[in-house]
VOLOVO-980079 format. One record per atom (N, C-alpha, C): x, y, z. Coordinates in steps of 0.1 Angstrom, whole numbers, padded with zeros to 4 digits, always signed. Atoms other than C-alpha are relative to their C-alpha. Layout:
N
XYZ
...
% end
This chain:
409
+0009+0007+0006
-0316-0262+0003
-0016+0006+0005
+0018-0004-0001
-0354-0253+0004
-0009-0011-0002
+0012+0012-0004
-0385-0274+0011
-0009+0002-0012
+0013-0007+0008
-0412-0272-0014
-0010-0015-0001
+0009+0016-0004
-0438-0299-0001
+0003-0007+0007
-0009+0012-0007
-0425-0329+0009
+0009-0003-0007
-0013+0000+0003
-0399-0326-0014
+0008+0014+0000
-0009-0009-0002
-0367-0309-0008
+0009+0008-0015
-0002-0006+0014
-0354-0283-0036
+0014+0002+0003
-0011-0003-0002
-0317-0283-0040
+0005+0007-0012
-0002-0011+0014
-0309-0251-0065
+0016-0002-0002
-0012-0002+0006
-0276-0253-0085
-0001+0012-0012
-0003-0012+0011
-0265-0219-0103
+0005-0004-0015
-0001+0004+0012
-0257-0216-0137
+0011-0003-0006
-0016+0004+0002
-0220-0217-0136
+0002-0015+0007
-0002+0010-0003
-0221-0247-0115
-0004-0010-0011
+0006+0011+0011
-0245-0264-0139
+0008-0003-0011
-0010-0004+0014
-0223-0254-0168
+0012-0010+0002
-0013+0004-0001
-0193-0267-0152
+0000-0015+0003
+0000+0016+0000
-0209-0301-0143
-0004-0005-0015
+0000+0010+0017
-0220-0306-0179
+0014-0003-0006
-0015+0001+0004
-0182-0301-0185
+0004-0013+0004
-0005+0011-0008
-0174-0329-0161
-0009-0013-0005
+0007+0009+0004
-0203-0349-0175
+0002-0007-0013
-0004+0001+0017
-0193-0349-0211
+0013-0011+0003
-0013+0012-0003
-0157-0363-0197
-0003-0011+0002
+0007+0013-0007
-0176-0390-0179
-0005-0009-0012
+0005+0006+0012
-0197-0399-0211
+0016-0007-0008
-0014+0001+0009
-0165-0399-0235
+0005-0014+0009
-0005+0009-0006
-0148-0423-0209
-0009-0016+0001
+0008+0010-0001
-0176-0447-0205
-0003-0004-0012
+0004+0006+0009
-0184-0450-0242
+0011-0008-0005
-0007+0002+0006
-0151-0457-0248
+0007-0012+0005
-0003+0013-0008
-0146-0486-0222
-0014-0012-0002
+0012+0010+0000
-0183-0504-0225
-0004-0001-0015
+0005+0007+0011
-0188-0525-0255
-0014+0008-0007
+0014-0003+0007
-0226-0520-0264
-0002+0013-0002
-0001-0014+0006
-0222-0485-0263
+0005+0005-0011
-0007+0000+0007
-0196-0482-0286
-0009-0006-0014
+0008+0009+0012
-0215-0511-0308
-0010+0006-0007
+0009-0009+0003
-0244-0489-0310
-0002+0013-0004
-0001-0011+0002
-0231-0459-0314
-0005+0012+0007
+0005-0010-0009
-0245-0440-0286
+0008+0012+0004
-0006-0015+0001
-0235-0403-0283
+0008+0000+0017
-0004+0000-0016
-0209-0397-0251
-0008+0009+0005
+0010-0008-0006
-0231-0369-0244
-0012-0004+0005
+0010+0006-0002
-0261-0388-0242
+0004-0012+0011
-0004+0007-0008
-0242-0414-0220
+0000+0010+0014
-0001-0011-0015
-0233-0383-0193
-0008+0005+0003
+0012-0006+0001
-0264-0367-0197
-0012-0007+0010
+0010+0010-0005
-0285-0396-0189
+0002-0007+0014
-0004+0004-0015
-0265-0408-0161
-0002+0008+0009
+0001-0011-0012
-0269-0375-0143
-0015-0001+0003
+0011+0003-0005
-0307-0377-0149
-0004-0009+0007
+0002+0011-0009
-0308-0411-0137
+0001+0000+0017
-0003+0000-0008
-0293-0400-0110
-0004+0013+0011
+0008-0011-0006
-0313-0369-0101
-0015-0008+0004
+0011+0011-0004
-0343-0393-0103
-0002-0005+0011
+0002+0008-0012
-0334-0415-0078
+0003+0012+0014
+0002-0009-0013
-0327-0386-0052
-0015+0007+0001
+0013-0002-0001
-0360-0376-0062
-0010-0007+0005
+0009+0009-0009
-0376-0409-0052
+0005-0006+0013
-0003+0001-0012
-0354-0418-0026
+0000+0008+0010
-0004-0009-0007
-0344-0391-0010
-0007+0017+0004
+0011-0014+0004
-0374-0364-0019
+0010+0011+0002
-0007-0015+0001
-0347-0340-0030
+0001+0000-0015
+0000-0003+0015
-0351-0324-0064
+0009+0009+0000
-0013-0005+0002
-0319-0311-0077
-0005+0011-0011
+0011-0008+0012
-0331-0279-0098
+0017+0008-0008
-0015-0001+0005
-0302-0274-0124
-0006+0016-0008
+0001-0010+0010
-0299-0239-0146
+0007-0002-0012
-0008+0005+0013
-0292-0247-0180
-0005+0012-0009
+0001-0010+0012
-0297-0213-0199
+0007+0001-0009
-0006-0002+0011
-0270-0217-0218
+0000-0010-0011
-0001+0011+0012
-0276-0247-0238
-0010+0006-0013
+0004-0003+0007
-0298-0229-0258
+0008+0009-0013
-0009-0006+0009
-0273-0206-0273
+0011-0009-0007
-0009+0011+0005
-0249-0238-0277
-0008-0006-0011
+0006+0006+0013
-0277-0253-0300
+0001+0012-0011
+0000-0010+0010
-0278-0220-0320
+0015-0001-0007
-0015+0002+0009
-0237-0224-0326
+0000-0010-0007
-0004+0014+0009
-0238-0257-0337
-0008-0001-0013
+0009-0004+0015
-0267-0251-0364
+0004+0009-0008
-0007-0012+0004
-0247-0221-0372
+0012-0005-0009
-0008+0007+0007
-0217-0243-0379
-0004-0010-0009
+0009+0011+0008
-0237-0270-0397
-0001+0008-0014
+0005-0006+0012
-0248-0243-0423
+0013+0003-0009
-0013-0003+0004
-0214-0228-0426
+0011-0012-0004
-0009+0015+0004
-0200-0264-0434
-0009-0006-0012
+0007+0010+0012
-0228-0270-0460
+0004+0009-0011
-0003-0002+0012
-0212-0269-0495
-0014-0001-0010
+0013+0000+0010
-0244-0261-0520
+0005-0011-0010
-0002+0012+0016
-0228-0279-0553
+0001-0014+0008
-0001+0013-0005
-0220-0308-0530
-0014-0007+0003
+0011+0003-0005
-0258-0309-0518
-0006-0007-0012
+0009+0006+0016
-0270-0313-0555
+0010-0007-0008
-0006+0007+0008
-0244-0336-0565
-0002-0018-0001
+0007+0012+0000
-0263-0366-0553
-0009-0005-0013
+0010+0002+0010
-0287-0365-0585
-0011-0009+0005
+0015+0008-0005
-0317-0387-0586
+0000-0006+0009
+0004+0008-0011
-0311-0411-0563
-0004+0011+0015
+0001-0010-0012
-0306-0381-0535
-0016+0003+0000
+0014-0006+0001
-0341-0365-0549
-0013-0011+0007
+0007+0009-0003
-0359-0397-0546
+0003-0006+0017
-0002+0004-0015
-0345-0408-0509
-0006+0010+0006
+0005-0012-0010
-0354-0373-0498
-0017-0002+0000
+0015-0004+0000
-0389-0375-0512
-0008-0014+0009
+0005+0008-0007
-0392-0408-0496
+0000-0001+0015
-0002-0004-0012
-0379-0398-0463
-0014+0012+0004
+0010-0011-0006
-0403-0368-0462
-0013-0006+0001
+0013+0007+0001
-0435-0390-0473
+0000-0010+0011
-0003+0008-0016
-0422-0411-0441
-0005+0007+0010
-0002-0009-0012
-0419-0380-0420
-0017+0000-0001
+0013-0004-0001
-0458-0374-0428
-0011-0012+0008
+0004+0011-0006
-0466-0411-0419
+0003-0001+0014
-0005+0004-0015
-0449-0412-0388
-0003+0012+0008
+0006-0008-0008
-0464-0383-0375
-0015-0001-0001
+0015+0005-0001
-0500-0397-0383
+0000-0007+0009
+0004+0009-0010
-0494-0427-0364
+0005+0006+0013
-0005-0006-0014
-0477-0408-0336
-0013+0007+0006
+0010-0006-0003
-0509-0385-0334
-0015-0008+0006
+0011+0007+0002
-0533-0412-0341
-0001-0004+0015
-0003+0006-0009
-0519-0428-0312
-0004+0005+0013
+0002-0008-0009
-0518-0403-0289
-0016+0003+0004
+0019-0004-0001
-0560-0395-0296
-0002-0010+0008
+0004+0014-0005
-0563-0432-0287
+0003-0001+0018
-0007+0001-0013
-0543-0430-0254
-0009+0015+0010
+0007-0012-0009
-0564-0397-0244
+0007+0014+0002
-0010-0014-0002
-0537-0372-0250
-0002+0008-0011
+0001-0008+0010
-0534-0342-0270
+0010-0001-0012
-0005+0004+0010
-0526-0351-0306
+0014+0002+0000
-0015-0007+0006
-0499-0329-0309
+0014-0007+0006
-0010+0004-0009
-0480-0348-0283
+0004-0013-0005
-0005+0010+0008
-0478-0377-0307
+0012+0005-0012
-0011-0004+0007
-0453-0357-0326
+0013+0000+0005
-0009+0001-0010
-0430-0359-0298
+0007-0016+0000
+0001+0010+0004
-0431-0396-0306
+0002-0003-0015
+0003+0001+0014
-0432-0390-0345
+0016+0004-0002
-0012-0004+0004
-0408-0374-0365
+0010+0011+0008
-0012-0010-0010
-0391-0348-0338
+0010-0009+0005
-0009+0004-0006
-0377-0375-0319
+0010-0010-0010
-0003+0009+0010
-0374-0402-0346
+0011+0003-0010
-0009-0011+0012
-0360-0383-0378
+0007+0010+0002
-0010-0016-0004
-0349-0352-0360
+0010-0007+0007
-0006+0004-0009
-0331-0371-0331
+0001+0010+0010
-0003-0004-0013
-0315-0358-0301
-0003+0014+0002
-0001-0014-0001
-0309-0322-0310
-0013+0007-0005
+0012-0004+0005
-0344-0318-0329
-0008-0002+0012
+0011+0003-0011
-0362-0333-0298
+0004+0014+0009
-0002-0007-0008
-0348-0309-0277
+0002+0016-0002
+0004-0014+0005
-0350-0279-0296
-0015+0006-0003
+0012+0000+0001
-0385-0283-0303
-0009-0002+0017
+0010+0001-0014
-0396-0294-0263
-0004+0010+0005
+0001-0008-0009
-0393-0260-0249
-0019+0007-0007
+0013-0006+0005
-0423-0251-0275
-0013-0010+0003
+0009+0010+0000
-0443-0282-0272
-0005+0002+0021
+0001-0001-0014
-0442-0278-0231
-0005+0013+0003
+0002-0011-0007
-0442-0240-0226
-0013+0006-0009
+0012-0008+0008
-0467-0229-0257
-0012-0007-0004
+0009+0009-0002
-0486-0260-0259
-0005-0009+0007
+0005+0003-0014
-0490-0271-0227
+0002-0016+0002
+0002+0017-0004
-0480-0307-0232
+0010-0001+0010
-0010+0001-0013
-0465-0320-0199
+0014-0012-0004
-0012+0011+0002
-0430-0340-0200
+0002-0003-0018
-0006+0003+0016
-0422-0333-0239
+0012-0006+0000
-0011+0005+0001
-0389-0336-0235
+0004-0013+0000
+0000+0013-0003
-0391-0367-0217
-0003-0011-0009
+0009+0007+0010
-0414-0382-0240
+0008-0004-0012
-0010+0002+0015
-0392-0376-0273
+0010-0004+0005
-0015+0006-0003
-0358-0384-0255
-0001-0017+0003
+0003+0016-0003
-0374-0419-0244
-0002-0005-0015
+0004+0009+0019
-0386-0427-0284
+0012+0002-0004
-0011-0002+0008
-0354-0413-0294
+0008-0011+0002
-0007+0010-0003
-0335-0437-0272
-0003-0013-0008
+0004+0013+0006
-0356-0466-0282
+0003-0003-0016
-0003+0002+0012
-0355-0457-0318
+0013-0002-0004
-0013+0000+0002
-0318-0452-0317
+0008-0013+0000
-0005+0018-0001
-0310-0489-0307
-0006-0007-0011
+0005+0008+0012
-0339-0503-0331
+0006+0004-0010
-0004+0000+0012
-0322-0487-0360
+0014-0006-0001
-0013+0006+0003
-0287-0502-0354
-0005-0016+0000
+0000+0013+0004
-0306-0537-0349
-0005-0006-0014
+0004+0002+0013
-0324-0535-0380
+0004+0002-0011
-0005-0002+0016
-0305-0522-0407
+0008-0010-0006
-0008+0007+0007
-0281-0548-0413
-0008-0011-0004
+0008+0013+0004
-0305-0578-0410
-0011+0001-0016
+0011-0001+0011
-0328-0560-0436
+0006+0001-0014
-0006+0000+0010
-0302-0552-0461
+0005-0015-0004
-0006+0015+0003
-0286-0590-0457
-0011-0008-0007
+0011+0008+0002
-0322-0602-0462
-0003+0003-0014
+0004-0003+0016
-0327-0581-0494
+0010-0007-0008
-0012+0006+0010
-0293-0592-0509
-0003-0014-0001
+0001+0015+0002
-0301-0630-0503
-0013-0005-0008
+0010-0001+0009
-0335-0624-0517
+0001+0003-0013
-0006-0004+0016
-0324-0605-0551
+0013-0001+0002
-0012-0001+0002
-0294-0614-0566
+0007+0010-0005
-0007-0012+0003
-0277-0583-0560
+0013+0004+0004
-0014-0003-0003
-0239-0573-0559
+0007+0012-0006
-0011-0010+0007
-0214-0547-0562
+0000+0000-0012
-0004+0003+0013
-0208-0536-0596
+0013-0002-0003
-0012+0001-0001
-0173-0531-0590
+0004+0005+0013
-0008-0005-0015
-0146-0525-0564
-0005-0002+0010
+0002+0007-0015
-0158-0549-0541
+0008-0003+0009
-0007+0007-0007
-0127-0557-0528
+0003+0011+0009
-0005-0011-0004
-0119-0520-0521
-0004+0002+0018
+0008-0003-0016
-0126-0511-0481
-0008+0014-0003
+0014-0014+0002
-0154-0482-0479
+0008+0010+0000
-0005-0018-0001
-0131-0452-0469
+0009+0001-0010
-0004-0004+0012
-0110-0458-0499
-0006+0007-0015
+0010+0002+0009
-0138-0451-0521
-0004+0018+0003
+0003-0014-0002
-0142-0415-0506
+0009+0009+0011
-0011+0000-0009
-0111-0407-0492
-0004+0014+0010
+0002-0009-0012
-0108-0383-0458
+0005+0014-0009
-0005-0012+0004
-0102-0344-0466
+0014-0001+0007
-0013+0000-0004
-0066-0339-0460
+0001+0010+0014
+0005-0003-0015
-0061-0329-0422
+0008+0017-0002
-0002-0013+0000
-0056-0290-0419
+0006+0003+0018
-0008-0004-0013
-0034-0273-0389
-0012+0009+0007
+0007-0009-0008
-0055-0260-0360
+0008+0012+0004
-0008-0012-0008
-0044-0224-0350
-0009+0008+0005
+0011-0014-0004
-0054-0194-0334
-0008+0008-0006
+0007-0007+0012
-0063-0175-0364
-0010-0007-0004
+0011+0010+0008
-0084-0204-0378
-0012+0001+0011
+0014-0001-0009
-0104-0205-0344
-0007+0012+0001
+0006-0013-0004
-0109-0168-0338
-0007+0003-0014
+0010-0001+0012
-0120-0167-0375
-0012-0009-0003
+0013+0009-0004
-0145-0194-0369
-0010+0006+0007
+0009-0007-0012
-0157-0177-0338
-0009+0011-0008
+0005-0015+0005
-0162-0142-0356
-0013-0004-0014
+0010+0000+0011
-0181-0158-0387
-0012-0008+0009
+0011+0001-0005
-0204-0177-0364
-0008+0003+0008
+0006-0013-0008
-0213-0147-0345
-0009+0007-0010
+0010-0008+0012
-0223-0131-0379
-0013-0010-0003
+0013+0009+0001
-0245-0163-0387
-0011+0003+0012
+0010+0003-0009
-0261-0161-0354
-0009+0016-0002
+0007-0014+0001
-0269-0121-0362
-0010-0002-0013
+0010+0003+0008
-0283-0131-0395
-0010-0010+0001
+0006+0009-0004
-0298-0159-0383
-0014+0003+0007
+0012-0005-0006
-0319-0138-0360
-0011+0010-0007
+0009-0004+0012
-0332-0118-0390
-0009-0008-0009
+0006+0013+0007
-0342-0151-0409
-0011-0004+0008
+0010+0002-0007
-0360-0162-0383
-0011+0009+0005
+0010-0012-0001
-0379-0126-0377
-0012-0001-0012
+0010+0002+0009
-0390-0133-0415
-0010-0011-0002
+0012+0013-0002
-0403-0169-0411
-0010+0000+0010
+0013-0003-0010
-0424-0158-0381
-0006+0010-0007
+0009-0008+0004
-0439-0132-0402
-0007-0009-0010
+0008+0007+0008
-0447-0156-0427
-0012-0009+0004
+0015+0005-0008
-0471-0172-0402
+0008-0013+0004
-0008+0014-0004
-0444-0204-0397
+0004-0001+0012
-0005+0001-0010
-0436-0211-0365
+0011-0012+0001
-0011+0010-0002
-0402-0229-0366
+0011+0006+0009
-0009-0003-0009
-0374-0230-0340
+0010+0011-0003
-0012-0010+0008
-0345-0203-0341
+0011-0009-0005
-0010+0006+0005
-0320-0230-0351
+0000-0002-0017
+0000-0001+0018
-0334-0230-0387
+0003+0011-0008
-0005-0012+0004
-0329-0195-0391
+0012-0001-0001
-0016+0001+0000
-0292-0200-0381
+0001-0011-0011
-0005+0010+0011
-0290-0231-0403
+0000+0005-0015
+0003-0004+0013
-0302-0214-0432
+0009+0016-0003
-0006-0013-0001
-0284-0179-0426
+0020-0005-0002
-0011+0004+0002
-0251-0203-0425
+0001-0006-0014
+0002+0005+0014
-0258-0219-0456
+0002+0012-0013
+0001-0010+0009
-0264-0185-0475
+0013+0008+0004
-0015-0004+0001
-0233-0170-0461
+0015-0007-0006
-0012+0007+0005
-0212-0199-0469
+0002+0001-0017
-0001+0001+0017
-0221-0198-0505
+0002+0014-0007
-0002-0013+0000
-0222-0157-0504
+0018-0002-0005
-0016-0001-0004
-0182-0162-0490
+0006-0006-0012
-0007+0005+0014
-0175-0188-0517
+0003+0004-0013
-0005-0005+0015
-0183-0170-0547
+0002+0016+0000
-0007-0016-0001
-0173-0132-0536
+0016-0002+0003
-0011+0000-0003
-0145-0142-0519
+0008-0016-0002
-0005+0012+0004
-0131-0172-0533
+0014-0002+0008
-0014+0003-0005
-0093-0166-0522
-0002+0007+0015
+0000-0001-0014
-0107-0150-0491
+0004+0011+0008
-0002-0011-0011
-0087-0121-0480
+0005-0005+0011
-0003+0002-0013
-0077-0120-0445
-0014-0003+0007
+0013+0003-0010
-0116-0125-0429
-0008-0011-0007
+0006+0013+0010
-0126-0152-0457
+0011-0014-0002
-0009+0016+0003
-0103-0185-0453
-0008-0014+0006
+0010+0010-0001
-0127-0212-0451
+0009-0010+0004
-0009+0015-0003
-0099-0239-0454
+0009+0005+0015
-0008+0000-0013
-0080-0223-0422
-0008+0000+0010
+0008-0001-0014
-0111-0217-0402
-0008-0015+0002
+0005+0013-0001
-0126-0252-0410
+0004-0009+0011
-0002+0011-0010
-0107-0273-0384
-0005+0007+0014
+0003-0006-0010
-0115-0246-0358
-0015+0002+0001
+0019+0000-0001
-0155-0245-0370
-0002-0016+0008
+0003+0012-0007
-0153-0283-0364
+0001-0004+0012
-0003+0001-0018
-0138-0279-0328
-0011+0005+0003
+0011-0006-0003
-0164-0255-0320
-0013-0006+0001
+0012+0005+0004
-0194-0272-0333
+0001-0012+0007
+0000+0011-0008
-0183-0304-0315
-0005+0001+0014
+0002-0004-0013
-0180-0288-0282
-0014+0005+0002
+0014-0009-0004
-0213-0267-0286
-0008-0011+0001
+0011+0012-0001
-0232-0303-0294
+0001-0007+0011
-0005+0013-0008
-0216-0324-0271
-0006+0008+0013
+0005-0006-0011
-0225-0297-0242
-0015+0003+0001
+0012-0004+0000
-0257-0287-0254
-0008-0012+0002
+0010+0012-0006
-0269-0323-0253
+0002-0005+0014
-0002+0004-0017
-0254-0331-0219
-0010+0010+0007
+0009-0006-0006
-0271-0303-0205
-0016+0001+0000
+0014+0002+0005
-0302-0308-0222
-0006-0011+0008
+0004+0013-0007
-0304-0344-0209
+0001-0001+0015
-0002-0003-0018
-0291-0333-0175
-0014+0004+0006
+0012-0006-0004
-0328-0316-0170
-0009-0009+0000
+0013+0011+0007
-0349-0345-0181
-0005-0007+0015
+0010+0004-0010
-0376-0352-0153
-0007-0012-0002
+0003+0013+0003
-0376-0388-0157
-0013-0004+0006
+0010+0004-0009
-0401-0394-0129
-0016+0006-0009
+0014-0001+0006
-0429-0378-0152
-0002-0008-0010
+0005+0008+0007
-0427-0404-0176
-0008-0014+0002
+0006+0015-0004
-0444-0430-0155
-0011-0001-0002
+0016+0003+0004
-0481-0423-0164
+0004-0003-0016
+0001+0001+0011
-0470-0425-0200
+0008-0014-0006
-0012+0011+0007
-0447-0456-0206
-0009-0012-0008
+0008+0006+0007
-0479-0477-0220
+0002+0006-0012
+0004-0011+0015
-0484-0449-0249
+0017-0003-0008
-0012+0004+0006
-0443-0452-0255
+0002-0010-0005
+0000+0014+0000
-0443-0490-0252
-0006-0002-0016
+0009+0003+0009
-0472-0492-0278
+0005+0008-0014
-0004-0009+0013
-0460-0464-0302
+0011-0003-0006
-0010+0003+0005
-0427-0472-0305
+0001-0015-0009
+0000+0011+0002
-0435-0509-0312
-0008+0000-0018
+0012-0002+0011
-0460-0497-0343
+0012+0009-0008
-0011-0009+0008
-0430-0471-0354
+0007-0009-0007
-0012+0012+0008
-0405-0499-0359
-0004-0006-0010
+0008+0011+0010
-0429-0524-0377
-0004+0011-0012
+0005-0011+0011
-0441-0491-0399
+0016+0001-0010
-0013-0002+0005
-0401-0486-0408
+0004-0010-0007
-0004+0011+0008
-0392-0522-0417
-0008-0004-0013
+0010+0005+0013
-0425-0528-0439
+0003+0010-0011
+0000-0010+0012
-0417-0492-0458
+0012-0002-0002
-0012+0006+0006
-0380-0503-0461
-0001-0008-0007
+0002+0009+0008
-0385-0534-0476
-0011-0002-0014
+0009+0000+0009
-0416-0528-0496
-0002+0014-0010
-0001-0014+0010
-0411-0492-0511
+0014+0004-0001
-0012-0005+0003
-0375-0479-0505
+0008-0009-0008
-0007+0007+0008
-0359-0508-0521
-0005-0003-0016
+0007-0002+0012
-0383-0507-0551
+0005+0013-0006
+0001-0016+0007
-0382-0469-0556
+0018+0006+0000
-0015-0006+0002
-0339-0467-0552
+0004-0007-0010
-0005+0007+0014
-0336-0493-0581
+0002-0015+0001
+0000+0016-0003
-0337-0531-0566
+0015-0004-0003
-0015+0006+0004
-0300-0530-0569
+0007-0003+0012
-0009+0002-0015
-0272-0534-0543
+0002+0011+0006
-0001-0012-0007
-0268-0496-0537
-0014-0001+0005
+0014-0004-0007
-0307-0497-0529
+0001-0008+0008
+0000+0010-0013
-0301-0527-0503
+0011+0008+0010
-0006-0010-0009
-0274-0505-0488
-0009+0007+0007
+0006-0013-0005
-0292-0475-0487
-0012-0003+0010
+0010+0006-0006
-0322-0498-0471
+0005-0002+0014
-0008+0001-0012
-0298-0504-0441
+0001+0010+0007
-0002-0013-0005
-0294-0468-0437
-0016+0005+0003
+0012-0009-0002
-0331-0458-0439
-0006+0001+0016
+0002+0000-0014
-0336-0470-0402
+0007+0012+0009
-0009-0014-0007
-0308-0446-0392
-0009+0013-0005
+0008-0015+0001
-0328-0417-0410
-0012-0001+0010
+0016-0001-0008
-0364-0425-0395
+0004-0001+0012
+0004+0005-0016
-0355-0438-0362
+0015+0003+0008
-0011+0000-0012
-0318-0431-0352
+0005+0018-0005
-0007-0012+0000
-0292-0404-0366
+0009-0004-0011
-0015+0002+0011
-0266-0401-0394
+0009-0008+0002
-0009+0007-0005
-0242-0418-0373
-0003-0014-0002
+0002+0009+0001
-0263-0446-0372
+0000-0010-0012
-0002+0003+0014
-0272-0447-0408
+0009-0002-0008
-0012+0006+0008
-0235-0447-0419
+0005-0013+0006
-0003+0013-0013
-0228-0473-0388
-0003-0013-0009
+0010+0007+0006
-0255-0494-0408
+0010-0008-0014
-0005+0001+0016
-0240-0490-0443
+0013-0004+0001
-0013+0008-0002
-0204-0498-0433
-0001-0013+0005
+0001+0014-0004
-0214-0528-0415
-0003-0009-0013
+0003+0005+0012
-0230-0539-0446
+0010-0001-0013
-0008+0002+0006
-0205-0530-0470
+0013-0009+0003
-0011+0008-0003
-0175-0544-0452
-0003-0017-0002
+0003+0012+0005
-0194-0577-0457
-0003-0006-0012
+0003+0002+0012
-0206-0576-0493
+0006+0009-0010
-0006-0006+0013
-0187-0551-0513
-0001+0015+0002
+0004-0013-0001
-0185-0512-0515
-0008+0004-0008
+0013-0006+0003
-0213-0488-0522
+0002+0012-0004
-0007-0013-0005
-0196-0454-0532
-0013+0008+0000
+0010-0009-0001
-0231-0437-0541
-0010-0002+0011
+0006+0003-0013
-0247-0450-0513
+0005+0010+0011
-0006-0008-0008
-0223-0430-0491
+0002+0014-0003
+0000-0012+0004
-0227-0399-0510
-0012+0005+0004
+0013-0005+0003
-0264-0398-0512
-0006-0001+0015
+0005+0001-0014
-0274-0408-0475
+0005+0009+0008
-0002-0012-0013
-0255-0385-0454
-0001+0012-0002
+0005-0010+0004
-0264-0356-0478
-0014+0001+0005
+0016+0001-0003
-0303-0366-0471
+0001+0002+0017
+0002-0001-0012
-0296-0372-0436
+0007+0014+0010
-0008-0011-0007
-0271-0344-0424
-0005+0014-0005
+0004-0010+0003
-0289-0317-0443
-0016+0001-0003
+0015-0005+0005
-0321-0315-0464
-0012-0007+0011
+0014+0002-0007
-0342-0337-0441
-0003+0007+0014
+0002-0010-0009
-0337-0316-0415
-0011+0011+0000
+0010-0010+0003
-0355-0286-0431
-0012-0006-0003
+0018+0007+0001
-0385-0309-0443
-0004-0003+0012
+0005+0005-0014
-0389-0320-0410
-0004+0011+0007
+0005-0015-0005
-0390-0285-0396
-0008+0005-0004
+0010-0004+0007
-0412-0274-0422
-0016-0006+0006
+0012+0008+0000
-0437-0302-0416
-0003-0001+0016
+0003-0002-0014
-0435-0303-0377
-0008+0013+0002
+0006-0012-0001
-0440-0268-0377
-0017+0003-0005
+0013-0002+0005
-0473-0269-0397
-0008-0008+0009
+0011+0007-0006
-0488-0299-0380
+0002+0005+0016
-0003-0008-0015
-0476-0281-0345
-0014+0006+0003
+0008-0015-0002
-0498-0249-0353
-0016-0009-0004
% end
């Protein structure tokens, strides 16, 4: 243990930090399974474990004057693996199956991203901060979610010189996540009562029966090894894509290159090697791909949250409180006045309105959870369950990355 000023420094090397992250992920899973509000609000297990560690480190800093210094270099590679897997899982034909509703909802979400960032930058200016700090309480943390927040944070802190960028974004994300869960159902219920809209058919069916789960595939050694091989190929291709993006003058995180490379590789693989041979058997490697993706995302989020310096939030609590109140009010007004009308003023539109808070304040899981709650109460909405996950899970990340990259520069 070394002393830095009045605070003693306790460094943990990379191996110990990584092992601690695995333990915290187990702890998060256990707490999320046992504590009702964590399940009800859909708080990820990695968030539970990572934030718990950040709180303990913060208490040690304030109470014992000890700064626990973690070495978390592995998290950047874990993030790239996750987005590479997301790209490989993207079926281009499925992405365009949503039709007009997908295009309209994506356009609404893209327009709202601009509004969201405008509000954040305006309020940051009012509070005497760098306007670009407002992006961290705009679409980066709210529309983008935890992964996008932590992916952009190093650029904002190291390149743009914005203090506590990660802490600022994570605070906004956690408030937005809870708010998205709270406002989604009431908005849809109010719209359904105010406008006489009901499901057109199959109202008695359970939600899951309308979009049945994929058949379970066997997880085996060959499939996992094949998935790991193609993920590494995507990372190599992603480096080239990121270089081309940088040459165009657009500053985007490295994960965008991996995401695009994965999409292209999946499309080429399905087209050129539909039967696969020995090296392209997507059905066999899909379970391994899902397993590696989940592990990488869980550990990345845990490690990123472990490193939050919560004591740096103290000077900006007022800014976060005011900004999030305005952002939540903006989501409610935009959903009721614009989204419902633009999506067709019918029952499916009301269900998608319940998800819009998840799209713009929370996550894909929040959006789907809100829709599930509404459809269990009023009836099935099959189109909504196709369109919303496509917008949340793929298109909006690319749109958000481009818009943020332009504004940040």
